DORO-17786 format. One record per residue: residue in one letter; residue number from 0; x, y, z of N, C-alpha, C in turn. Coordinates in Angstrom, 1 decimal. Layout:
REC aa   i   n_px   n_py   n_pz  ca_px  ca_py  ca_pz   c_px   c_py   c_pz
REC  A NUM      X      Y      Z      X      Y      Z      X      Y      Z
...
END
This chain:
REC aa   i   n_px   n_py   n_pz  ca_px  ca_py  ca_pz   c_px   c_py   c_pz
REC  X   0    0.8   -1.2    0.0    0.0   -0.1    0.0    0.8    1.2    0.0
REC  X   1    0.4    2.1   -0.8    1.2    3.3   -0.9    1.3    4.2    0.5
REC  X   2    2.3    4.8    0.7    2.6    5.5    2.1    1.6    6.6    2.1
REC  X   3    1.2    7.3    1.0    0.4    8.4    1.1   -1.1    7.9    1.4
REC  X   4   -1.5    6.8    0.9   -2.8    6.3    1.2   -2.9    5.9    2.6
REC  X   5   -1.8    5.4    3.2   -1.8    4.9    4.5   -2.0    6.1    5.5
REC  X   6   -1.3    7.2    5.2   -1.4    8.6    5.9   -2.8    8.9    5.8
REC  X   7   -3.4    9.1    4.5   -4.6    9.6    4.4   -5.7    8.8    5.2
REC  X   8   -5.6    7.3    5.2   -6.5    6.5    6.0   -6.3    6.8    7.4
REC  X   9   -5.2    6.9    8.0   -4.9    7.2    9.3   -5.4    8.5    9.7
REC  X  10   -5.5    9.5    8.9   -6.0   10.8    9.2   -7.5   10.6    9.2
REC  X  11   -8.0   10.1    8.3   -9.6    9.8    8.3   -9.9    9.1    9.6
REC  X  12   -9.3    8.1   10.0   -9.6    7.3   11.3   -9.5    8.4   12.5
REC  X  13   -8.5    9.1   12.5   -8.3   10.1   13.5   -9.5   11.1   13.6
REC  X  14  -10.0   11.6   12.4  -11.1   12.5   12.3  -12.4   11.7   12.7
REC  X  15  -12.5   10.5   12.4  -13.6    9.8   12.7  -13.8    9.8   14.4
REC  X  16  -12.7    9.4   14.9  -12.7    9.4   16.4  -12.9   10.7   17.0
REC  X  17  -12.3   11.7   16.5  -12.6   13.1   17.0  -14.0   13.5   16.8
REC  X  18  -14.7   13.2   15.7  -16.0   13.6   15.4  -16.9   12.8   16.3
REC  X  19  -16.6   11.6   16.7  -17.4   10.9   17.7  -17.5   11.6   19.0
REC  X  20  -16.3   12.1   19.4  -16.2   12.8   20.7  -16.9   14.0   20.7
REC  X  21  -16.7   14.7   19.5  -17.4   16.1   19.4  -19.0   15.9   19.3
REC  X  22  -19.3   14.9   18.8  -20.9   14.6   18.7  -21.4   14.3   20.2
REC  X  23  -20.6   13.6   20.9  -21.1   13.4   22.3  -21.0   14.7   23.1
REC  X  24  -19.9   15.5   22.9  -20.0   16.9   23.5  -21.2   17.8   23.1
REC  X  25  -21.6   17.7   21.8  -22.6   18.5   21.3  -23.8   18.1   21.8
REC  X  26  -24.1   16.8   22.0  -25.2   16.1   22.8  -25.4   16.9   24.1
REC  X  27  -24.2   16.8   24.8  -24.3   17.4   26.3  -24.4   18.9   26.3
REC  X  28  -24.0   19.6   25.3  -24.0   21.1   25.4  -25.2   21.6   24.5
REC  X  29  -26.1   20.8   23.9  -27.1   21.3   23.0  -28.0   22.4   23.8
REC  X  30  -28.1   23.4   23.1  -28.9   24.6   23.8  -28.2   25.4   24.6
REC  X  31  -26.8   25.2   24.8  -26.0   26.0   25.6  -25.2   26.8   24.8
REC  X  32  -24.3   27.6   25.4  -23.5   28.7   24.8  -22.5   28.1   23.7
REC  X  33  -21.9   27.0   24.1  -20.8   26.5   23.4  -21.2   25.4   22.3
REC  X  34  -22.5   25.2   22.2  -23.0   24.2   21.3  -22.9   24.6   19.8
REC  X  35  -22.9   25.9   19.5  -22.6   26.4   18.2  -21.2   26.2   17.8
REC  X  36  -20.3   26.5   18.7  -18.9   26.3   18.5  -18.5   24.7   18.1
REC  X  37  -19.1   23.9   18.8  -18.8   22.4   18.8  -19.5   21.9   17.4
REC  X  38  -20.7   22.5   17.0  -21.3   22.3   15.7  -20.3   22.8   14.5
REC  X  39  -19.7   24.0   14.7  -18.8   24.5   13.8  -17.6   23.5   13.6
REC  X  40  -17.1   23.0   14.7  -16.0   22.1   14.6  -16.4   20.9   13.8
REC  X  41  -17.6   20.3   14.1  -18.1   19.2   13.3  -18.2   19.4   11.9
REC  X  42  -18.6   20.6   11.6  -18.8   21.0   10.1  -17.4   21.0    9.4
REC  X  43  -16.5   21.5   10.1  -15.1   21.5    9.6  -14.7   20.1    9.4
REC  X  44  -14.8   19.2   10.3  -14.3   17.8   10.3  -15.0   17.2    9.2
REC  X  45  -16.3   17.4    8.9  -16.9   16.9    7.7  -16.3   17.4    6.4
REC  X  46  -15.9   18.7    6.3  -15.3   19.2    5.2  -13.8   18.5    4.9
REC  X  47  -13.1   18.4    6.1  -11.8   17.6    6.0  -11.9   16.3    5.5
REC  X  48  -13.0   15.5    5.9  -13.2   14.1    5.4  -13.4   14.0    3.9
REC  X  49  -14.2   15.1    3.4  -14.4   15.2    2.0  -13.2   15.4    1.2
REC  X  50  -12.3   16.3    1.8  -11.0   16.6    1.1  -10.2   15.3    1.1
REC  X  51  -10.1   14.5    2.3   -9.3   13.3    2.4   -9.8   12.4    1.4
REC  X  52  -11.1   12.3    1.1  -11.7   11.3    0.1  -11.2   11.6   -1.2
REC  X  53  -11.1   12.9   -1.6  -10.6   13.3   -2.8   -9.0   13.0   -3.0
REC  X  54   -8.3   13.3   -1.9   -7.0   12.9   -1.9   -6.7   11.5   -2.1
REC  X  55   -7.5   10.6   -1.3   -7.4    9.2   -1.6   -7.6    8.7   -2.9
REC  X  56   -8.7    9.3   -3.7   -8.9    9.1   -5.0   -7.7    9.3   -5.9
REC  X  57   -7.1   10.5   -5.6   -5.9   10.9   -6.3   -4.7    9.9   -6.2
REC  X  58   -4.6    9.4   -5.2   -3.4    8.5   -4.8   -3.7    7.0   -5.0
REC  X  59   -5.0    6.8   -5.2   -5.3    5.3   -5.3   -4.8    4.9   -6.6
REC  X  60   -4.3    3.5   -6.7   -3.8    3.1   -7.8   -4.9    3.0   -9.0
REC  X  61   -4.4    3.3  -10.2   -5.3    3.3  -11.3   -5.9    1.9  -11.5
REC  X  62   -7.2    2.0  -11.8   -7.8    0.8  -12.0   -8.7    0.2  -10.8
REC  X  63   -8.5    0.9   -9.7   -9.2    0.5   -8.5  -10.3    1.5   -8.3
REC  X  64  -11.5    1.1   -8.5  -12.6    2.1   -8.1  -13.5    1.4   -7.1
REC  X  65  -14.2    2.2   -6.3  -15.2    1.7   -5.4  -16.4    1.2   -6.3
REC  X  66  -17.0    0.1   -5.6  -18.3   -0.3   -6.2  -19.4    0.8   -6.1
REC  X  67  -20.2    0.8   -7.2  -21.2    1.7   -7.2  -22.4    1.2   -6.2
REC  X  68  -23.0    2.4   -5.6  -24.0    2.0   -4.6  -25.3    1.9   -5.4
REC  X  69  -26.4    1.6   -4.7  -27.7    1.3   -5.2  -28.2    2.5   -6.1
REC  X  70  -28.0    3.7   -5.5  -28.6    5.0   -6.2  -27.8    5.1   -7.3
REC  X  71  -26.6    5.0   -7.5  -25.8    5.2   -8.7  -26.2    4.1   -9.9
REC  X  72  -26.5    3.0   -9.5  -26.8    1.9  -10.4  -28.2    2.3  -10.8
REC  X  73  -29.2    2.7  -10.0  -30.6    3.1  -10.5  -30.5    4.4  -11.3
REC  X  74  -29.6    5.3  -11.0  -29.6    6.5  -11.9  -28.9    6.1  -13.2
REC  X  75  -28.0    5.2  -13.4  -27.5    4.8  -14.6  -28.5    4.0  -15.4
REC  X  76  -29.3    3.2  -14.8  -30.4    2.4  -15.5  -31.4    3.5  -16.0
REC  X  77  -31.7    4.4  -15.3  -32.8    5.4  -15.8  -32.2    6.2  -16.8
REC  X  78  -31.0    6.6  -16.9  -30.4    7.3  -17.9  -30.3    6.5  -19.2
REC  X  79  -29.9    5.2  -19.1  -30.0    4.3  -20.3  -31.4    4.1  -20.9
REC  X  80  -32.4    4.1  -20.0  -33.6    3.9  -20.6  -34.3    5.1  -21.2
REC  X  81  -33.8    6.3  -20.8  -34.1    7.6  -21.5  -35.2    8.1  -20.9
END
């Protein structure tokens, strides 16, 4: 596995763990003064995971694509049927 891919996946795992903790904090602080700040942090983490996904696609070996989900398959079928 490429070193870059490993670092990207490690970063994604760290973000996942941090987001879980921030979700717990938001639950506890909902309605309080700090809830909006925690929500802002969660939004930033979501944006970072999106960017990490794009980076992972950039460094992924060519020819390796993720399988299509049900929505993508149905969309393709509908486009083919006209």
